[in-house]
C-alpha atoms as one frame of an Amber mdcrd trajectory, in Angstrom:
protein
  -0.112   0.030  -0.242   1.924   3.413  -1.072   1.288   6.169   1.108  -0.697
   9.020   0.981   0.965  11.841  -1.131   2.108  15.196   0.582   1.341  18.411
  -1.598   3.860  21.371  -0.308   0.848  23.467  -0.416  -1.069  21.258   1.911
   1.688  21.765   4.624   1.953  25.475   4.303  -1.629  26.046   4.863  -1.369
  24.416   7.645   1.881  25.760   9.546   0.570  29.377   8.310  -2.956  28.707
   9.700  -1.408  26.947  12.661  -1.947  23.824  12.293   0.827  21.292  13.736
   2.475  19.536  10.859   2.410  14.661  11.227   5.983  13.712  11.942   4.795
  12.379   8.310   4.528  16.154   7.202   7.954  17.465   8.849  10.253  14.302
   7.513   8.848  15.826   3.924   9.770  18.760   3.745  13.085  18.001   5.734
  13.667  15.528   2.887  12.523  17.397  -0.043  15.248  20.400   0.914  17.326
  18.032   1.037  16.556  16.955  -1.816  16.752  20.396  -3.720  19.949  21.106
  -2.298  21.378  18.291  -3.776  20.209  18.643  -6.503  21.758  22.519  -6.628
  24.308  21.571  -6.063  24.683  19.405  -8.322  25.995  16.499  -5.869  27.095
  12.302  -7.061  24.570  11.659  -3.932  21.360  14.447  -6.023  22.208  13.491
  -9.005  22.089   9.052  -8.644  19.275   9.920  -6.059  17.549  12.784  -9.071
  18.240   9.508 -11.445  16.242   6.598  -9.194  13.189   8.048  -8.556  11.704
  10.527 -10.386   8.736   9.837 -10.071   8.592  10.237  -6.485  10.747  13.328
  -6.330   8.197  14.816  -8.624   5.972  14.899  -5.393   9.000  16.029  -3.017
  10.042  18.827  -4.721   9.349  22.048  -3.093  10.527  25.066  -4.730  12.524
  28.044  -3.269   9.537  30.706  -2.691   6.815  27.355  -1.226  10.202  27.065
   1.427  10.541  30.219   2.001   6.619  30.760   2.750   7.004  27.512   5.081
   9.723  29.458   6.985   7.668  32.268   7.064   4.887  30.164   8.696   7.202
  28.593  10.983   8.137  31.954  12.461   5.444  33.574  12.553   3.568  30.224
  14.548   6.532  28.686  15.441   6.662  24.578  16.072   6.221  22.442  18.845
   8.453  19.794  20.878   6.929  16.621  18.533   7.569  18.762  15.689  11.668
  19.529  16.591  11.443  16.251  17.183  11.693  16.189  20.822   9.486  13.322
  22.213   7.568  14.670  25.867   7.727  10.970  27.878  12.022  11.378  26.859
  11.424  15.257  29.303   9.130  13.015  31.429  10.478  10.112  32.695  14.233
  11.331  32.824  15.524  10.147  29.034  18.226  11.774  27.202  17.537  14.713
  26.083  19.239  17.161  24.959  20.297  21.835  24.284  20.953  22.450  20.403
  22.217  25.479  19.243  23.602  26.936  15.860  25.170  24.205  13.719  24.877
  20.916  16.111  22.693  18.181  15.480  19.926  16.426  17.021  20.688  13.136
  16.773  17.636  11.307  19.320
């Protein structure tokens, strides 16, 4: 069974209107931004990936304008802890919680 297709404009409008994005929607945006960056840089990984899954890539494209609008919506509305990748259960139960600074990558 194929997963439902997520469209960039739907994610943008949901965040603009104050909705909380699902994990799949957050992953979609991250994947789309990475693919967009790889294709613009022309990296071997980007070229190879686009050749392998061109059909899937079509639904995961995000334009610079859409990304800018999404980031503006995030700036205005913010992101929940869940959208940021933090599990509230970890914080409450004493799990491994890290502070993430500029340039750091949160690996969960």
